[in-house]
VEXDO-39950 format. One line per 8 residues: number of its first residue (from 1); their letters; for each residue z, y, x of N, C-alpha, C. Coordinates in pm, 1 decimal, m for minus. Example, Ala and Ser with C-alpha at 12.3 -4.5 7.8 and 13.67 -1.06 7.14 Angstrom:
BEGIN
1> as> 780.0,m569.0,1319.0,780.0,m450.0,1230.0,780.0,m330.0,1320.0 | 708.0,m225.0,1285.0,714.0,m106.0,1367.0,787.0,3.0,1290.0
END
This chain:
BEGIN
1> mtwggsae> 244.5,m2334.5,1452.4,205.4,m2254.6,1324.1,71.4,m2128.4,1420.7 | m23.7,m2111.2,1370.0,m65.9,m2002.3,1410.3,m147.0,m1871.9,1265.9 | m141.7,m1804.6,1293.5,m237.1,m1709.3,1211.0,m344.7,m1686.5,1192.5 | m420.0,m1776.8,1242.0,m556.6,m1761.9,1267.4,m630.5,m1622.1,1309.2 | m611.2,m1578.1,1389.6,m668.2,m1452.1,1428.9,m590.2,m1315.3,1341.0 | m500.8,m1354.1,1283.7,m466.1,m1219.9,1165.7,m340.6,m1126.7,1229.6 | m332.0,m1112.2,1396.2,m286.3,m1023.7,1479.6,m321.0,m881.6,1457.0 | m488.9,m846.8,1411.5,m487.6,m720.9,1353.0,m467.0,m694.8,1234.5
9> wwlaeltq> m452.4,m800.9,1166.3,m375.8,m742.8,1028.7,m245.6,m678.7,1020.6 | m170.6,m785.6,1146.4,m27.5,m775.9,1147.0,8.0,m635.7,1189.2 | m66.3,m562.2,1291.8,m25.7,m444.1,1336.7,m56.4,m334.5,1273.1 | m170.7,m355.9,1184.6,m240.0,m266.3,1143.8,m94.8,m240.1,967.8 | m38.1,m352.9,922.5,63.9,m360.3,831.7,183.9,m284.2,904.3 | 237.2,m292.4,1042.2,367.5,m214.6,1038.9,304.4,m91.3,1113.6 | 218.1,m64.6,1128.9,146.4,49.5,1182.7,176.2,188.1,1035.4 | 116.7,87.1,965.0,113.8,161.3,811.0,233.3,208.4,708.7
17> dptyrevv> 335.7,109.5,727.3,472.5,55.0,658.8,594.2,46.8,759.2 | 650.0,171.9,729.6,803.9,182.5,856.7,889.4,92.2,778.4 | 878.8,36.1,672.8,983.2,m43.2,614.5,1042.3,m164.8,741.5 | 929.5,m204.3,807.5,972.6,m352.0,890.8,1045.7,m224.4,974.5 | 1062.1,m158.9,1081.6,1177.2,m71.2,1157.3,1238.2,m30.9,1078.6 | 1278.0,m3.9,953.9,1343.2,92.2,839.2,1457.6,m59.4,794.5 | 1423.1,m165.0,788.6,1501.0,m268.3,692.8,1525.9,m360.5,792.0 | 1406.9,m380.8,822.6,1412.5,m571.8,884.4,1494.4,m548.3,1057.6
25> eplvvavs> 1434.9,m467.3,1100.4,1479.5,m518.9,1243.6,1636.2,m460.4,1268.3 | 1708.2,m362.2,1172.1,1844.7,m346.2,1134.2,1898.2,m467.9,1086.4 | 1833.4,m600.1,960.1,1880.8,m644.4,906.7,1911.6,m759.7,1020.5 | 1797.0,m787.8,1059.7,1760.9,m903.9,1189.4,1938.8,m903.2,1285.8 | 1892.8,m755.6,1329.6,2041.4,m767.4,1422.9,2173.4,m756.1,1385.6 | 2182.5,m727.2,1262.6,2309.7,m711.3,1187.4,2342.9,m859.7,1147.2 | 2243.5,m956.8,1124.9,2291.8,m1100.9,1024.1,2290.8,m1202.4,1212.0 | 2219.1,m1150.9,1289.1,2213.3,m1256.0,1416.5,2347.1,m1220.3,1515.1
33> aprpgdri> 2378.8,m1072.7,1494.6,2523.8,m1030.1,1539.3,2511.6,m1051.7,1692.2 | 2419.3,m1021.5,1788.7,2401.9,m1064.4,1953.1,2508.6,m976.5,2005.4 | 2592.3,m1056.4,2094.2,2655.6,m990.0,2215.6,2591.4,m922.4,2345.3 | 2623.4,m792.5,2421.6,2565.0,m760.2,2554.7,2546.1,m899.9,2628.2 | 2458.7,m921.8,2666.8,2444.6,m1010.9,2774.5,2393.7,m1148.4,2698.2 | 2381.5,m1186.1,2551.4,2372.5,m1281.8,2486.0,2181.0,m1323.0,2563.5 | 2172.3,m1457.5,2556.0,2022.3,m1489.0,2557.6,2007.5,m1520.7,2437.1 | 1879.4,m1448.0,2403.4,1850.5,m1472.8,2249.7,1704.1,m1527.4,2231.5
41> ldvgcgdg> 1640.2,m1621.6,2169.1,1521.9,m1686.3,2141.2,1469.4,m1612.6,2014.6 | 1375.9,m1516.3,2005.8,1283.3,m1460.3,1924.3,1167.0,m1570.7,1881.9 | 1195.0,m1622.2,1767.5,1089.2,m1736.6,1723.6,975.6,m1659.5,1642.9 | 866.4,m1673.8,1684.7,754.3,m1600.2,1630.0,764.4,m1461.5,1645.0 | 794.7,m1441.8,1811.2,810.4,m1283.8,1799.6,754.3,m1177.1,1803.3 | 590.3,m1210.6,1772.2,487.9,m1143.8,1735.8,466.4,m1059.9,1852.6 | 462.9,m910.9,1812.6,404.8,m790.7,1919.0,560.6,m759.4,2003.5 | 657.5,m823.6,1953.0,829.6,m781.3,2026.2,894.8,m696.7,1974.3
49> rimaalrr> 906.0,m637.3,1901.4,935.1,m553.9,1796.3,1091.7,m587.3,1786.2 | 1121.4,m718.7,1746.8,1263.1,m755.0,1749.0,1313.4,m781.3,1899.2 | 1244.9,m792.4,1964.1,1283.6,m874.6,2108.0,1342.6,m671.4,2139.1 | 1231.2,m590.8,2115.4,1316.5,m444.5,2154.0,1436.2,m406.3,2069.5 | 1456.1,m476.5,1974.6,1557.3,m430.6,1916.4,1708.1,m506.5,2001.7 | 1688.4,m632.5,1969.0,1749.2,m673.9,2105.6,1843.6,m625.9,2196.9 | 1680.1,m595.2,2286.7,1737.7,m515.9,2420.0,1823.7,m359.4,2406.9 | 1798.3,m320.2,2283.6,1851.6,m192.6,2235.7,2000.1,m200.3,2259.3
57> vgarpvgc> 2075.5,m330.2,2180.2,2213.7,m352.9,2166.2,2254.6,m467.1,2283.3 | 2172.6,m453.1,2423.6,2245.1,m517.4,2487.3,2174.8,m694.1,2551.0 | 2121.3,m730.3,2453.0,2123.9,m868.0,2467.5,2038.4,m911.3,2529.3 | 1934.9,m1019.5,2564.3,1839.6,m1032.4,2704.6,1751.0,m1121.9,2635.6 | 1644.7,m1113.9,2531.3,1587.5,m1187.5,2427.6,1457.4,m1239.4,2544.6 | 1415.3,m1370.9,2453.6,1305.5,m1401.4,2559.9,1198.5,m1430.2,2397.1 | 1074.0,m1417.2,2416.2,1000.2,m1447.7,2299.4,923.5,m1537.4,2306.1 | 875.6,m1608.3,2173.6,791.9,m1720.5,2186.4,687.0,m1722.9,2069.0
65> dadldllr> 563.6,m1731.4,2060.0,473.4,m1772.7,1943.6,349.2,m1809.8,1959.5 | 261.2,m1828.3,1899.0,139.0,m1873.0,1901.2,20.8,m1798.3,1921.7 | 23.2,m1656.4,1915.2,m92.0,m1590.9,1905.8,m84.8,m1474.8,2054.7 | m171.0,m1554.3,2121.8,m214.0,m1431.8,2235.2,m217.4,m1306.4,2264.3 | m299.5,m1283.1,2152.5,m302.3,m1117.3,2155.0,m160.2,m1027.6,2097.8 | m86.0,m1140.1,2077.5,47.4,m1065.2,2013.9,128.1,m1052.6,2133.8 | 152.0,m1163.7,2234.7,210.1,m1190.1,2318.8,177.6,m1120.0,2420.3 | 49.8,m1071.5,2455.3,0.9,m961.4,2560.2,77.7,m814.1,2529.6
73> iarsrgpv> 112.1,m811.0,2423.0,192.2,m683.8,2374.5,371.5,m697.1,2420.7 | 393.6,m796.0,2330.6,533.2,m848.5,2367.8,614.1,m840.8,2506.0 | 490.4,m933.1,2599.2,560.4,m931.0,2745.7,604.9,m834.0,2797.9 | 564.5,m667.8,2732.7,652.0,m558.4,2791.6,781.9,m557.4,2708.7 | 861.6,m622.9,2658.7,921.2,m607.2,2547.5,1060.1,m715.7,2634.5 | 982.4,m810.8,2709.8,1072.9,m946.9,2784.7,994.0,m1031.6,2832.5 | 1045.3,m1150.6,2880.5,959.4,m1265.2,2937.8,893.2,m1326.4,2774.7 | 756.2,m1394.1,2756.8,720.9,m1494.1,2653.1,687.2,m1590.6,2667.1
81> ircrlpel> 702.8,m1675.5,2587.5,605.0,m1769.8,2602.9,513.9,m1838.8,2514.9 | 388.5,m1923.6,2527.5,293.2,m1959.5,2411.2,353.3,m2068.3,2375.8 | 365.9,m2122.8,2268.7,367.8,m2230.0,2178.9,345.5,m2250.0,2061.9 | 339.5,m2380.6,1997.6,287.3,m2354.4,1821.7,411.9,m2445.5,1781.3 | 468.9,m2381.7,1695.5,579.0,m2376.2,1621.8,536.6,m2487.5,1506.9 | 660.0,m2563.7,1502.5,812.7,m2597.2,1509.8,852.0,m2612.7,1652.8 | 775.3,m2695.1,1720.5,808.2,m2728.4,1819.7,863.2,m2645.3,1936.0 | 953.8,m2663.4,2028.4,1020.9,m2591.6,2105.1,1038.6,m2676.9,2239.3
89> gwapsegf> 970.0,m2759.8,2244.6,974.0,m2881.3,2361.4,971.4,m2800.7,2525.7 | 953.9,m2683.2,2540.5,956.6,m2632.3,2701.7,1072.6,m2526.3,2702.2 | 1145.0,m2544.2,2579.2,1273.3,m2499.6,2584.5,1420.4,m2568.2,2624.4 | 1479.0,m2542.6,2728.6,1581.8,m2641.0,2741.0,1698.0,m2651.8,2667.8 | 1725.6,m2763.7,2656.9,1867.8,m2794.8,2548.0,2003.4,m2699.8,2570.5 | 2031.5,m2629.4,2482.5,2135.3,m2535.4,2474.7,2142.9,m2445.9,2594.3 | 1993.8,m2385.0,2611.8,1977.1,m2292.7,2710.8,1978.8,m2146.3,2654.0 | 2009.9,m2114.0,2484.6,2034.4,m2036.7,2465.8,2166.7,m2003.9,2374.7
97> dgavvslv> 2201.7,m1832.8,2362.9,2347.7,m1816.9,2320.1,2314.5,m1793.7,2128.0 | 2202.9,m1771.2,2131.8,2161.8,m1785.0,1985.3,1993.3,m1757.2,1954.2 | 1947.8,m1791.9,1860.7,1811.2,m1738.6,1829.9,1806.2,m1678.7,1690.1 | 1695.9,m1583.6,1693.5,1660.0,m1526.7,1534.3,1513.9,m1554.6,1508.1 | 1479.0,m1557.6,1369.5,1365.1,m1585.3,1332.1,1367.8,m1488.7,1229.9 | 1208.5,m1414.1,1244.8,1239.5,m1289.8,1161.9,1082.9,m1273.4,1084.5 | 1055.1,m1282.6,948.9,951.1,m1288.4,879.8,839.7,m1408.4,935.5 | 939.0,m1533.0,973.4,836.2,m1627.9,1011.9,887.8,m1769.2,978.9
105> iehipdvd> 992.5,m1772.9,906.7,1000.5,m1926.4,857.5,933.3,m1959.1,712.2 | 877.4,m1862.6,640.1,797.6,m1865.8,538.2,679.1,m1901.1,558.8 | 649.6,m1930.2,711.6,492.8,m1963.5,733.0,479.5,m2110.5,783.3 | 585.2,m2138.8,849.5,621.9,m2257.1,873.1,614.3,m2381.3,808.3 | 534.8,m2512.6,800.6,513.0,m2588.3,684.6,673.8,m2679.0,709.0 | 671.2,m2737.5,848.1,789.3,m2827.1,846.4,921.3,m2757.8,911.8 | 998.2,m2723.1,804.7,1101.9,m2630.1,841.7,1225.9,m2706.7,892.4 | 1225.7,m2852.2,834.1,1341.1,m2933.9,895.0,1299.5,m2928.0,1036.4
113> rlfeelhr> 1214.3,m2971.4,1052.4,1221.4,m2985.6,1219.5,1220.2,m2865.5,1304.6 | 1197.3,m2767.5,1232.7,1217.8,m2608.0,1296.6,1410.8,m2577.5,1320.6 | 1446.7,m2610.8,1196.6,1596.3,m2623.0,1233.3,1676.1,m2717.5,1314.0 | 1607.6,m2853.7,1328.8,1616.7,m2953.4,1447.1,1621.8,m2879.8,1600.1 | 1501.5,m2854.5,1641.2,1497.4,m2746.8,1751.0,1582.1,m2692.0,1778.5 | 1601.8,m2557.3,1670.5,1691.7,m2473.2,1723.0,1804.3,m2508.6,1708.3 | 1861.0,m2625.7,1644.4,2005.1,m2656.4,1697.4,2019.4,m2771.0,1857.4 | 1875.2,m2780.1,1891.4,1861.8,m2847.7,2030.8,1878.6,m2723.6,2106.1
121> vvrtggtl> 1837.7,m2593.4,2110.9,1818.5,m2525.4,2235.4,1940.8,m2423.3,2204.2 | 1966.5,m2416.2,2107.0,2102.3,m2332.9,2128.4,2241.3,m2382.3,2169.9 | 2325.3,m2296.3,2240.1,2443.1,m2375.1,2248.9,2562.1,m2389.4,2163.0 | 2630.8,m2513.3,2185.3,2765.9,m2520.6,2101.0,2819.4,m2379.4,2050.1 | 2825.4,m2343.0,1930.9,2904.7,m2195.3,1916.3,2786.4,m2091.4,1900.1 | 2684.0,m2145.4,1934.4,2612.9,m2049.7,1938.6,2550.2,m2012.0,1778.0 | 2492.7,m1872.0,1766.3,2379.5,m1834.9,1625.6,2280.7,m1803.9,1589.6 | 2219.7,m1878.7,1485.0,2116.2,m1839.2,1443.8,2092.7,m1770.7,1341.5
129> gvvmnhpv> 2029.3,m1617.0,1378.3,1990.3,m1529.5,1250.6,1842.0,m1557.5,1212.2 | 1875.0,m1558.9,1059.2,1699.3,m1589.4,1040.0,1711.2,m1481.2,855.3 | 1554.2,m1377.2,893.5,1560.4,m1311.6,757.0,1392.9,m1298.5,747.4 | 1417.0,m1356.1,585.2,1295.8,m1412.9,537.9,1247.1,m1310.7,391.5 | 1116.8,m1327.9,369.3,1124.3,m1280.3,228.0,1156.7,m1455.0,98.1 | 1295.3,m1327.6,52.8,1318.5,m1417.6,m64.7,1277.4,m1488.6,m110.9 | 1310.9,m1593.8,m155.6,1253.7,m1743.3,m229.1,1217.6,m1664.6,m355.5 | 1304.9,m1616.5,m424.4,1246.3,m1538.6,m527.8,1120.4,m1463.1,m559.0
137> ftapgsap> 1099.6,m1395.2,m434.0,996.1,m1317.3,m439.0,855.7,m1379.5,m384.4 | 879.0,m1512.4,m273.6,768.8,m1631.5,m306.0,722.6,m1697.7,m364.4 | 792.1,m1750.7,m468.7,747.4,m1842.6,m534.1,574.8,m1807.0,m590.2 | 544.1,m1931.6,m596.2,401.7,m1912.0,m657.8,411.6,m1887.8,m831.2 | 348.3,m1785.8,m837.0,345.1,m1723.2,m994.5,421.9,m1646.3,m1009.9 | 524.6,m1573.2,m925.8,660.6,m1542.1,m932.6,574.0,m1365.1,m931.2 | 626.3,m1268.9,m988.8,560.5,m1147.1,m1033.9,607.9,m1034.6,m1089.0 | 598.2,m890.7,m1107.2,701.7,m811.5,m1195.3,661.3,m813.0,m1287.1
145> vidtdgev> 704.2,m788.2,m1430.1,647.1,m786.9,m1532.6,721.5,m683.7,m1595.2 | 665.2,m587.0,m1662.8,699.4,m447.9,m1713.9,720.9,m475.5,m1882.1 | 836.3,m488.2,m1918.0,908.0,m493.4,m2080.6,856.5,m378.0,m2159.3 | 797.5,m423.8,m2295.7,772.6,m289.6,m2405.7,855.8,m130.8,m2377.4 | 974.4,m175.3,m2347.0,1076.2,m52.3,m2303.2,1014.9,m15.8,m2182.4 | 967.3,m36.3,m2095.5,926.6,m20.9,m1959.4,1026.6,m52.5,m1856.2 | 1117.2,m134.0,m1922.3,1203.5,m199.1,m1774.5,1122.0,m313.0,m1736.3 | 1161.1,m278.1,m1547.8,1119.5,m402.9,m1502.1,1135.2,m529.6,m1488.1
153> lwrvgtyl> 1094.2,m624.4,m1507.2,1167.5,m763.7,m1522.3,1089.7,m828.4,m1393.0 | 1118.6,m969.1,m1353.3,1096.5,m1055.0,m1258.1,1022.7,m1184.6,m1303.5 | 930.2,m1206.0,m1304.7,853.5,m1390.0,m1319.8,906.8,m1463.1,m1241.3 | 985.8,m1567.7,m1218.9,979.3,m1679.5,m1125.0,902.7,m1761.2,m1087.5 | 805.2,m1734.9,m1152.3,710.5,m1839.0,m1129.9,816.3,m1995.9,m1112.3 | 706.3,m2084.3,m1029.4,753.8,m2214.8,m1000.9,860.4,m2265.6,m940.3 | 983.7,m2143.6,m904.9,1062.3,m2125.2,m850.8,1126.0,m2257.4,m820.1 | 1193.1,m2346.6,m825.6,1280.4,m2473.8,m857.1,1163.3,m2547.0,m774.2
161> evgytdqp> 1056.3,m2534.6,m752.2,901.3,m2610.6,m647.3,925.6,m2575.7,m533.9 | 901.9,m2671.6,m464.6,857.3,m2651.1,m310.3,651.9,m2630.4,m317.3 | 640.7,m2530.7,m236.7,485.3,m2484.1,m281.6,478.9,m2397.6,m191.6 | 346.9,m2341.5,m213.7,282.0,m2184.9,m137.9,151.6,m2162.9,m194.7 | 133.8,m2017.7,m116.8,32.8,m1910.6,m160.7,m33.7,m1874.0,m56.8 | m193.3,m1861.9,m43.6,m255.1,m1765.5,42.8,m268.4,m1669.6,27.3 | m218.2,m1544.4,122.3,m243.7,m1409.0,76.9,m376.8,m1379.3,184.6 | m425.8,m1258.6,121.2,m547.3,m1225.9,185.1,m455.1,m1138.4,342.3
169> agrgtvrf> m547.4,m1141.9,410.4,m468.2,m1082.0,548.6,m579.0,m1060.3,660.4 | m668.9,m905.2,649.7,m753.5,m839.5,730.0,m846.0,m948.5,653.3 | m917.4,m1022.4,797.7,m1039.8,m1092.7,759.8,m1031.1,m1247.4,712.0 | m893.3,m1280.4,711.2,m844.1,m1414.3,654.8,m715.5,m1448.4,590.9 | m659.1,m1478.3,593.7,m552.5,m1561.8,500.0,m400.2,m1571.4,562.1 | m296.9,m1569.5,517.0,m161.9,m1594.7,590.7,m112.0,m1670.1,455.5 | m48.9,m1808.0,489.6,26.9,m1908.9,388.8,146.0,m1860.0,431.2 | 165.2,m1832.2,277.5,327.6,m1824.2,278.1,431.3,m1969.0,196.4
177> hhrplgvl> 475.8,m2056.0,251.2,605.3,m2159.8,189.8,687.8,m2104.5,158.4 | 669.8,m2151.9,32.0,761.9,m2123.8,m45.8,892.1,m2236.8,m104.9 | 1039.6,m2222.7,m84.6,1134.9,m2301.1,m83.1,1273.0,m2257.8,m146.6 | 1306.2,m2321.4,m248.2,1430.7,m2283.1,m307.3,1539.2,m2260.5,m219.7 | 1621.4,m2165.8,m239.9,1753.2,m2157.8,m191.5,1799.0,m2279.7,m114.3 | 1834.8,m2345.0,m233.5,1909.2,m2479.6,m192.8,1800.6,m2598.1,m109.5 | 1680.6,m2600.1,m114.5,1626.1,m2684.1,2.9,1650.2,m2619.6,167.4 | 1598.9,m2466.3,152.7,1650.8,m2400.9,256.3,1785.9,m2459.2,357.8
185> lgaaaeag> 1882.3,m2448.6,281.7,2002.8,m2463.9,339.9,2087.1,m2571.7,355.5 | 1975.8,m2664.0,224.3,2029.0,m2810.5,273.6,1946.3,m2871.0,374.3 | 1859.0,m2792.2,456.2,1766.3,m2835.0,573.9,1845.0,m2758.5,698.2 | 1897.8,m2681.5,656.0,1974.6,m2594.4,787.3,2102.9,m2674.1,743.5 | 2174.1,m2695.3,683.5,2283.9,m2799.4,702.4,2262.2,m2955.5,763.0 | 2123.2,m3001.7,710.8,2062.7,m3106.6,787.7,2131.9,m3128.0,925.3 | 2045.6,m3037.5,996.5,2015.3,m2987.5,1104.8,2142.8,m3009.9,1236.5 | 2269.0,m2954.6,1142.3,2395.9,m2921.0,1217.1,2449.8,m2794.0,1212.3
193> wtleamee> 2363.8,m2706.5,1124.5,2390.6,m2584.2,1117.6,2514.3,m2516.0,988.0 | 2615.1,m2441.9,1042.2,2743.5,m2362.2,954.8,2682.9,m2250.0,906.8 | 2657.6,m2211.0,796.5,2629.6,m2092.0,713.3,2711.7,m1987.2,700.0 | 2781.6,m1878.3,787.8,2817.6,m1789.0,787.4,2834.9,m1668.7,683.7 | 2712.0,m1647.4,699.5,2707.7,m1505.9,618.5,2544.1,m1506.4,575.9 | 2545.7,m1408.3,466.0,2375.4,m1425.9,362.4,2401.4,m1307.9,343.3 | 2281.0,m1227.8,348.8,2261.9,m1098.7,300.3,2163.2,m1067.5,192.1 | 2115.0,m1031.3,62.1,1999.1,m1028.1,3.8,1994.3,m839.8,m4.7
201> rgvsrdqi> 1832.1,m813.2,2.6,1807.3,m700.3,m29.4,1706.6,m639.5,m95.2 | 1688.4,m544.4,m159.2,1617.8,m482.2,m268.9,1501.9,m409.4,m203.7 | 1408.3,m364.9,m268.0,1356.8,m230.8,m214.7,1454.7,m121.8,m176.8 | 1441.9,m13.3,m112.9,1486.4,110.3,m81.0,1451.6,239.2,m155.0 | 1526.3,312.9,m170.3,1487.0,443.1,m200.3,1347.2,478.4,m114.6 | 1376.3,479.7,17.4,1251.2,552.3,89.7,1146.5,427.9,43.0 | 1132.2,324.2,11.8,1016.3,237.2,10.4,915.9,289.8,m153.9 | 1060.6,315.0,m246.8,1000.8,368.4,m381.4,953.4,540.4,m390.8
209> drvptlag> 1006.3,611.3,m267.8,939.3,715.5,m268.6,796.9,707.1,m218.0 | 761.8,621.1,m111.3,644.2,594.2,m61.2,535.7,503.7,m164.0 | 638.3,438.3,m215.9,511.9,313.8,m336.7,579.6,371.6,m470.3 | 547.1,489.6,m511.5,611.9,439.4,m648.6,589.2,375.7,m757.3 | 506.6,279.0,m748.1,484.7,187.9,m854.2,574.1,97.2,m822.7 | 704.8,53.5,m730.9,780.5,m19.8,m683.4,906.8,30.6,m766.4 | 907.8,136.2,m855.1,1061.5,199.2,m911.4,1066.5,108.4,m1052.0 | 1208.4,66.7,m1020.6,1210.3,m15.5,m1143.4,1273.2,m143.6,m1087.5
217> qehiprla> 1221.1,m190.4,m937.4,1279.5,m319.9,m858.3,1363.5,m338.9,m810.1 | 1467.9,m194.4,m802.5,1533.9,m205.4,m674.7,1627.3,m322.8,m732.9 | 1662.3,m388.3,m836.1,1737.1,m490.3,m862.5,1670.1,m641.8,m814.8 | 1548.4,m642.2,m826.5,1504.3,m772.2,m748.2,1537.3,m756.1,m620.8 | 1550.6,m859.5,m568.5,1526.2,m950.3,m409.7,1431.8,m932.8,m330.2 | 1400.6,m911.2,m245.8,1296.6,m883.7,m151.0,1334.5,m1005.3,m14.6 | 1452.4,m943.3,6.7,1447.4,m1027.0,158.5,1580.2,m1069.9,166.1 | 1570.6,m1186.2,254.8,1746.6,m1265.4,249.2,1760.4,m1267.6,388.4
225> gfrwrrgs> 1869.9,m1259.9,444.6,1904.5,m1252.2,558.5,2037.6,m1368.5,531.5 | 2005.6,m1485.5,709.4,2154.0,m1542.9,723.1,2208.4,m1562.5,820.5 | 2327.0,m1595.1,853.2,2396.9,m1637.3,986.5,2428.6,m1754.8,1018.2 | 2367.8,m1868.9,1094.1,2429.0,m2004.8,1129.3,2500.8,m1973.2,1233.6 | 2607.3,m2088.4,1246.4,2648.9,m2139.8,1364.9,2651.9,m2251.3,1393.3 | 2594.1,m2262.3,1521.7,2594.0,m2411.1,1590.7,2706.1,m2500.5,1594.7 | 2745.4,m2579.7,1546.4,2857.6,m2691.8,1577.7,2859.9,m2752.2,1689.1 | 2957.0,m2890.5,1669.6,2924.5,m2981.8,1766.1,2795.2,m3026.5,1809.7
233> sswaapgs> 2779.4,m3058.1,1972.9,2668.9,m3115.0,2035.8,2672.0,m3243.1,2021.8 | 2723.4,m3298.8,1930.3,2735.5,m3439.3,1924.2,2677.0,m3488.5,1787.0 | 2597.7,m3370.7,1742.7,2508.8,m3402.8,1618.2,2417.6,m3459.1,1641.3 | 2319.1,m3574.6,1527.9,2222.2,m3628.9,1585.6,2109.5,m3623.0,1492.8 | 1985.8,m3612.2,1458.5,1885.0,m3655.7,1353.3,1931.5,m3773.5,1272.8 | 1912.1,m3710.4,1125.5,1920.8,m3814.5,1038.3,1837.7,m3965.9,1013.7 | 1924.3,m4066.4,1056.8,1834.2,m4229.8,1129.7,1862.8,m4218.0,1253.6 | 1912.9,m4138.7,1343.3,1864.4,m4152.4,1494.5,1998.8,m4210.8,1514.2
241> r> 2113.9,m4205.8,1470.2,2230.8,m4259.2,1488.8,2223.0,m4439.7,1520.4
END
């Protein structure tokens, strides 16, 4: 995966909107539940903000990303590797106590391969924490709809179909891949992951205060967080047995 030179846009987004710091970072730490001393792989680490959050709770993060500009910033927060996701061939099998994937999985075309690679590099009993834009929010054609009485509803678009949308990002675009929850959960299960926890979040009161046009969307899920547990190392990819 590469963002095609969108690092400047991403950094500007983080600077202008504190939501990542206030909502996303705590949710990643909560769902991944790292323990002090755990060696955690931050997949698509960007500029290392999640790495910094993991370090604050005593974990030992290692970041990987395709964008060299972002990695130059992230390396101040821990060791980093440049790689093109979903491939993690540089990482040793069962070399990590856990992994986190924050707002990245929706940008990766081959999510099956990502889950398989993460299953390989996380030790037996280790965890995978994922925070993503909620599939209800990313479906092509999805958007808020205001009823005649002012109630804000949500048009789900082509939710049940796998698809994507290209969104403006600075001078270029970023592709968001949409998968219904059943497809995502099925891919993780096929790779040998067992779901332990799931959280859904809407917009917060602080976000509405900053962006009044979000008022009425409190009941619409914006983020989804998951914690999976890696089972026996005897799992093998379908068709490989």
